[in-house]
C-alpha positions in Angstrom: 14.2 -5.2 -19.5 14.9 -1.7 -20.1 16.0 0.3 -16.9 13.8 1.9 -14.9 14.1 6.2 -14.7 16.5 7.1 -12.4 14.9 8.2 -9.2 14.8 11.6 -9.3 13.0 12.1 -12.6 9.4 12.8 -13.7 8.4 10.1 -16.2 4.7 11.4 -17.7 6.8 14.8 -17.5 9.8 13.2 -19.8 7.1 12.4 -22.2 5.5 15.1 -22.6 2.5 13.9 -20.1 1.8 16.4 -16.7 0.2 13.6 -14.7 -3.8 15.0 -13.7 -4.9 14.0 -10.2 -8.3 14.7 -11.6 -7.9 13.2 -15.3 -6.9 9.2 -14.0 -6.5 7.0 -17.1 -9.2 4.2 -18.1 -8.3 0.9 -16.4 -11.9 -1.0 -18.0 -10.9 -4.7 -17.6 -8.9 -4.6 -14.6 -8.8 -6.0 -11.1 -7.4 -4.0 -7.8 -6.9 -5.5 -4.7 -6.8 -2.4 -1.8 -6.2 -4.2 1.8 -8.0 -0.6 4.7 -10.3 0.2 1.8 -12.8 0.7 3.7 -11.7 3.3 6.1 -9.7 6.3 6.3 -7.1 7.0 2.5 -7.4 3.5 1.7 -10.9 4.5 1.2 -10.2 7.4 -1.3 -7.7 5.2 -2.9 -10.8 2.9 -3.8 -12.8 5.8 -4.6 -10.4 7.1 -6.7 -9.4 4.1 -8.7 -13.3 3.0 -9.0 -13.9 6.2 -11.4 -11.9 4.3 -13.7 -13.7 1.5 -15.1 -11.6 -1.0 -13.1 -13.1 -3.5 -10.0 -11.8 -2.5 -7.6 -11.9 -5.1 -4.3 -12.3 -3.4 -0.3 -10.1 -5.6 1.8 -11.2 -5.1 5.4 -12.4 -7.3 8.4 -15.7 -5.6 9.0 -18.4 -6.3 7.0 -20.6 -3.6 8.0 -18.4 -0.7 7.1 -16.7 -2.3 4.0 -20.3 -1.6 2.8 -20.6 1.5 4.3 -18.1 2.4 2.1 -19.3 0.4 -0.8 -22.8 2.9 -0.9 -20.5 5.8 -0.6 -18.4 4.6 -3.4 -21.4 3.9 -6.0 -23.7 6.6 -5.0 -20.5 9.0 -6.2 -19.0 6.8 -9.0 -21.9 5.8 -12.3 -21.1 2.0 -12.3 -18.4 1.9 -9.6 -17.5 -2.0 -9.7 -16.5 -2.3 -5.9 -16.2 -5.6 -3.9 -15.8 -6.2 -0.5 -13.2 -9.2 1.1 -13.0 -9.9 4.0 -9.3 -9.9 5.2 -7.7 -9.6 8.5 -4.0 -9.4 8.7 -3.5 -10.2 12.6 -5.0 -13.3 10.9 -2.2 -15.3 9.1 -4.3 -18.1 8.7 -7.3 -16.3 7.1 -5.2 -14.5 4.4 -4.7 -17.9 2.2 -8.3 -18.0 2.0 -8.6 -14.3 1.5 -6.6 -15.1 -1.6 -8.7 -17.9 -2.9 -12.6 -16.0 -1.9 -11.3 -13.0 -4.4 -12.4 -15.8 -7.2 -9.9 -14.3 -9.8 -7.8 -15.4 -12.6 -5.2 -12.4 -11.9 -5.0 -9.4 -9.8 -3.3 -6.1 -11.9 -2.0 -4.2 -8.9 -2.2 -4.4 -5.0 -2.3 -1.8 -3.1 -0.6 -2.3 0.5 -2.8 0.3 2.5 -4.2 -1.1 6.0 -2.0 -0.6 9.4 -2.5 0.2 12.5 -1.0 3.3 14.8 -1.6 2.9 18.4 -1.4 6.0 20.8 -0.7 5.0 24.1 0.7 1.5 26.1 -0.4 -1.0 26.9 2.0 -3.3 24.0 -1.0 -5.2 22.0 0.3 -8.5 20.7 -1.8 -11.1 18.4 -2.4 -14.5 18.9 0.5 -15.4 17.2 2.2 -13.2 20.3 3.6 -11.0 17.8 3.3 -7.5 18.6 0.4 -6.3 16.7 1.3 -2.6 14.9 4.6 -5.1 13.2 2.5 -7.9 12.8 -0.5 -5.8 11.2 1.5 -4.0 9.1 3.5 -5.2 7.7 4.1 -9.2 8.8 0.4 -10.2 7.1 1.4 -7.5 4.4 4.3 -9.8 3.6 2.4 -13.0 4.0 -0.2 -11.8 2.3 1.8 -11.2 -1.3 3.1 -14.2 -0.8 -0.6 -15.9 -1.3 -0.9 -13.2 -3.8 2.0 -13.8 -7.0 0.6 -16.1 -9.2 -2.2 -14.3 -9.8 -0.3 -10.5 -10.3 1.9 -12.6 -12.1 -0.9 -14.0 -14.3 -1.2 -10.0 -14.7 1.9 -8.8 -16.9 3.0 -4.9 -15.5 1.1 -5.7 -12.3 1.9 -3.4 -9.5 2.6 -4.6 -5.8 1.8 -1.0 -4.1 3.4 -0.6 -0.4 2.0 2.3 2.0 5.1 4.2 3.9 5.0 6.4 6.3 6.5 10.0 6.9 7.4 9.2 10.2 9.7 6.4 9.5 12.4 8.8 7.4 14.4 9.1 11.5 13.6 5.3 12.3 16.6 2.5 11.8 15.1 -0.9 12.5 16.6 -3.1 15.5 16.7 -6.3 13.8 17.1 -8.1 17.5 13.9 -6.8 18.8 11.3 -6.6 15.5 8.5 -7.5 18.6 9.2 -4.6 20.4 9.1 -6.9 23.6 12.7 -4.4 25.1 11.3 -0.9 23.5 8.0 -0.4 23.5 7.4 3.4 22.6 3.8 3.1 20.0 5.1 6.3 17.8 8.4 4.3 17.8 6.7 1.5 17.1 4.6 2.3 14.6 7.3 3.8 12.3 9.5 1.1 12.6 6.7 -1.1 11.3 6.5 1.3 8.3 10.2 1.0 7.8 9.0 -2.8 7.9 7.2 -2.0 5.2 9.1 0.3 3.3 12.3 -2.1 3.3 10.1 -4.8 2.0 8.3 -3.0 -0.6 12.3 -1.9 -1.9 14.1 -5.5 -1.5 10.8 -7.4 -3.4 11.7 -5.5 -5.9 15.0 -6.1 -6.4 14.3 -9.8 -6.2 11.8 -9.8 -9.2 14.0 -7.9 -11.3 16.6 -10.7 -10.6 14.1 -13.6 -11.6 12.7 -10.8 -15.3 9.4 -10.5 -13.8 7.3 -7.8 -15.5 5.5 -7.2 -11.2 6.7 -3.9 -10.3 6.8 -3.1 -6.3 6.2 1.0 -6.0 7.0 1.6 -1.8 4.4 5.4 -1.2 3.8 7.8 1.5 0.7 9.9 2.0 2.5 12.8 3.1 0.8 14.5 6.6 -3.3 13.3 6.2 -6.1 14.8 8.4 -9.7 14.0 9.0 -10.8 17.6 9.3 -9.3 18.6 6.3 -11.3 15.7 4.6 -14.3 16.1 2.7 -17.9 13.6 4.2 -18.0 10.3 3.1 -21.3 9.9 5.9 -22.0 7.8 7.4 -18.2 6.2 8.4 -16.7 10.0 8.1 -18.6 13.6 8.5 -16.8 16.7 8.7 -18.5 19.7 10.3 -18.1 23.0 8.4 -16.4 24.7 11.7 -13.8 21.8 12.6 -12.4 22.2 8.5 -13.1 26.4 9.3 -10.7 25.1 12.9 -8.4 23.5 11.6 -8.1 25.4 7.7 -4.5 26.8 8.4 -2.8 24.1 9.1 -4.0 22.9 5.2 -0.4 24.5 4.3 1.1 21.6 5.2 -0.8 18.5 5.7 -4.0 17.4 3.7 -7.1 15.6 3.9 -6.6 11.9 2.8 -8.4 12.0 -0.4 -5.5 14.2 -1.4 -3.0 11.8 0.7 -4.4 9.1 -1.5 -3.1 10.7 -4.9 0.5 8.5 -4.7 -1.3 5.6 -4.3 -3.5 6.1 -7.0 -0.3 7.3 -9.2 1.5 4.2 -8.2 -0.6 2.6 -9.2 -1.9 3.6 -13.1 1.0 5.3 -14.7 3.1 3.7 -16.9 6.0 5.8 -16.7 6.5 4.5 -12.6 9.5 2.4 -12.2 9.7 -0.6 -10.2 12.1 0.0 -6.1 11.1 3.7 -7.1 9.0 6.3 -3.9 6.2 8.2 -5.1 5.0 11.3 -2.4 3.5 14.0 -1.8 5.8 17.3 -3.8 5.2 19.8 -1.3 8.4 19.0 1.6 7.0 15.2 1.5 3.8 16.2 3.4 0.8 17.1 1.3 0.6 18.5 -2.6 0.2 16.5 -6.2 2.3 13.0 -6.3 5.8 13.1 -7.4 8.9 10.6 -7.2 10.8 10.9 -4.8 14.6 9.8 -4.2 14.5 6.8 -1.9 15.9 7.3 1.7 19.4 6.3 1.9 18.2 3.9 4.7 15.7 2.6 2.2 19.3 0.9 -0.2 20.6 -0.7 3.1 20.3 -4.1 1.1 21.9 -5.8 4.5 19.5 -4.4 6.8 16.7 -5.4 3.9 17.8 -9.2 3.9 18.3 -9.7 7.2 14.1 -8.6 7.3 12.9 -10.7 4.9 14.9 -13.5 6.2 13.3 -13.1 10.1 9.6 -12.6 8.0 9.7 -15.7 5.8 10.6 -17.3 9.8 7.8 -15.2 11.7 4.9 -15.4 8.7 5.5 -19.5 8.0 5.9 -18.7 4.4 9.4 -18.7 2.0 8.9 -15.3 -0.2 10.8 -17.0 -3.3 10.2 -16.7 -6.6 11.6 -20.3 -8.2 10.6 -19.1 -11.6 8.9 -15.9 -13.5 7.5 -15.5 -17.0 5.9 -12.4 -18.0 3.9 -13.8 -20.4 0.5 -13.0 -19.2 -1.9 -15.8 -17.9 0.8 -18.5 -18.6 3.2 -16.6 -16.6 3.3 -18.2 -12.5 5.5 -17.4 -9.6 6.8 -20.6 -7.8 6.7 -19.8 -4.2 7.5 -22.6 -1.4 
């Protein structure tokens, strides 16, 4: 398999084509799953992908919010093919059932976007006793990947796109306190949960390459995104003119959630993006069109990534291994433990 472009290389530009966030390539006949696609950045990822002709599945817990999102997308994207998949990342028992409920024989991309961010104490746990943010943001997506691999392997060149956060850049994992039982500070715990996701994404691609898979794992982060800079999508998001004007100066530093979606959308669609790369906003990593950014130094820490992988297998009760992978389309299957 050819080596992916260098981390700082812009593949589309290198081929003489400038990536245009407003003129996305067609993806007719492809299937994309977006977790948390019913609101926030995930909604705009889904809306933009729906405009390519693909079938887009919104993975989320709430049916009512998903139906509102589908109504909004179909009103803006003529002929959009969008549906809802009930999915609760904090409930491991629901993930296998959700995968079967997809009703697909192949999946061209999954965008691991859904997440929980708590702003204040107290610390919360799932029914399994796992800290809520780490369990939802990282462990849920780790286990979901395990269940989705056969569908992803059935689609040559499929993508697993994991959404991290700029907040993770200054954090480091405490592998002896992954559930923040000794040191629970909501913002730090959130940032560490996103760092775990990003380490997982890079390690996942490393392991996929080792077995010759054509499935790619790409990590993205959306930069800074504010509701006040995000265009209205009633009924779940309505921005007043006053809100927009009051926060307009912040647009020099951050952006709306529609623009924050661009990194994930490019990671799904751009054939020049290589596995193990990171896509982020161009301007200080906070706003602007998406570009390939060199991996942060701590994301290349293979020892920490391997230890996190082993801990994640144990905590989720899954053995995310790759006994046999082929890249031959429908015949290809990833054998997972």
